[in-house]
C-alpha positions in Angstrom: -63.3 -5.4 -20.3 -67.4 -6.5 -20.2 -69.8 -3.6 -20.2 -70.4 -5.0 -15.7 -66.7 -4.3 -15.1 -66.7 -0.9 -17.4 -69.8 0.1 -15.5 -68.6 -1.2 -11.7 -65.6 0.9 -12.8 -66.8 4.4 -14.0 -68.0 5.6 -10.5 -64.1 5.3 -8.9 -62.9 6.9 -12.2 -64.9 10.0 -11.6 -63.9 9.8 -8.3 -60.1 9.9 -9.1 -61.1 13.2 -11.8 -62.8 15.0 -9.1 -59.2 13.9 -6.6 -56.7 15.2 -9.5 -59.0 17.8 -11.3 -60.4 19.5 -8.2 -58.1 19.1 -5.2 -54.3 18.8 -6.8 -54.5 20.9 -10.4 -56.9 23.4 -9.8 -55.5 24.3 -6.3 -52.3 24.9 -8.2 -54.0 26.8 -10.5 -54.6 29.0 -8.4 -51.3 29.3 -5.5 -49.7 29.9 -8.6 -51.7 32.5 -10.5 -52.5 35.0 -7.9 -56.5 34.6 -8.2 -56.8 32.1 -4.9 -60.1 33.4 -4.3 -62.5 32.4 -7.6 -60.2 29.6 -8.7 -60.7 28.1 -4.9 -64.3 28.3 -5.2 -64.7 27.2 -9.4 -62.7 24.0 -7.1 -64.8 24.3 -4.7 -67.9 23.9 -6.8 -66.5 21.4 -9.0 -65.8 19.3 -6.6 -69.5 19.2 -4.5 -71.6 19.5 -7.8 -68.9 16.1 -8.2 -69.4 13.9 -5.4 -73.6 15.6 -6.0 -73.7 13.8 -9.0 -71.6 10.0 -7.3 -74.0 10.2 -4.5 -77.1 10.6 -6.7 -76.3 7.8 -9.2 -75.4 6.1 -5.7 -79.2 6.1 -4.5 -81.1 6.8 -6.8 -79.4 4.7 -9.5 -81.4 1.2 -11.1 -78.0 -1.1 -12.1 -78.4 -4.5 -14.0 -76.1 -6.3 -11.3 -74.8 -5.7 -6.9 -71.6 -4.9 -8.3 -72.0 -1.9 -10.1 -74.7 -1.4 -7.4 -72.1 -1.6 -4.5 -69.4 0.1 -6.5 -71.8 3.9 -6.3 -71.9 2.8 -2.7 -68.4 2.4 -2.2 -67.8 6.1 -4.4 -70.5 8.1 -2.9 -68.9 6.5 0.5 -65.8 8.1 0.0 -67.3 11.3 -1.0 -69.3 11.2 2.8 -65.5 11.2 3.9 -64.0 13.6 1.5 -67.1 16.2 3.1 -65.7 15.9 6.1 -62.5 16.8 5.8 -64.3 20.2 3.8 -66.4 20.6 7.3 -63.5 20.5 9.4 -61.1 22.3 7.3 -64.2 25.2 7.8 -64.7 24.4 11.9 -60.4 25.1 12.0 -61.2 28.5 9.8 -64.4 29.0 11.8 -62.2 28.9 15.1 -59.2 31.4 13.2 -61.8 33.6 12.3 -62.9 34.5 15.3 -59.5 34.4 17.4 -58.4 36.8 15.1 -61.9 38.7 15.2 -61.0 39.5 19.3 -57.4 40.5 17.7 -56.6 44.0 19.0 -53.5 44.0 16.7 -54.8 44.2 12.9 -51.1 42.6 11.7 -51.4 39.8 14.5 -55.4 38.9 13.1 -53.8 38.8 10.0 -50.6 36.7 11.0 -53.7 34.2 12.9 -55.7 34.2 9.6 -53.0 33.8 7.2 -51.5 30.5 9.9 -55.1 28.8 10.3 -55.7 28.6 6.2 -52.9 26.9 6.3 -53.5 24.2 9.0 -57.4 24.5 7.5 -55.7 22.9 4.3 -54.6 19.5 5.7 -57.1 17.8 6.9 -58.2 17.7 3.9 -54.8 17.1 1.7 -54.5 14.2 3.9 -58.2 13.0 2.6 -57.0 13.3 -0.7 -53.9 11.2 -0.5 -55.5 8.8 1.6 -58.7 8.3 -1.5 -56.4 8.5 -4.2 -55.0 5.2 -2.5 -58.0 3.9 -1.8 -60.2 5.0 -5.2 -56.9 2.5 -6.7 -57.3 -0.3 -4.9 -61.3 -0.1 -5.7 -60.6 0.8 -9.3 -59.0 -1.8 -9.7 -61.3 -4.4 -7.6 -63.6 -3.1 -10.1 -61.9 -4.3 -13.4 -61.6 -7.2 -11.1 -65.1 -7.6 -11.4 -64.5 -8.0 -7.3 
């Protein structure tokens, strides 16, 4: 691989690492360990730092050719989609908190929060699956020099 192809592949490799580590590996570890809150917090912070780094490189990076710059912008566009899925999930959880707060029965409020938390995870999971496919395609294109 020449240097331009390596540099064009880098944003997609970073995004794939973000998806694999912070959206698959750490959540599985969190749910299997019992330390759900703090491990998921670490995963969220790590994902946001990773996406912010990609955004910074896309906006302020100086590149020798357009191919490299376009691949950074594509990875940042995918990162924005992931951030939108975070927002949708946060909105679902906000609705859950509001609905559970008006429940007179404490047990029903707890059940609602559990159900809504599972529903809130769906937009992120679907986006992660979609982004895995898109990033694999983009990585393949970057390695072909396209």
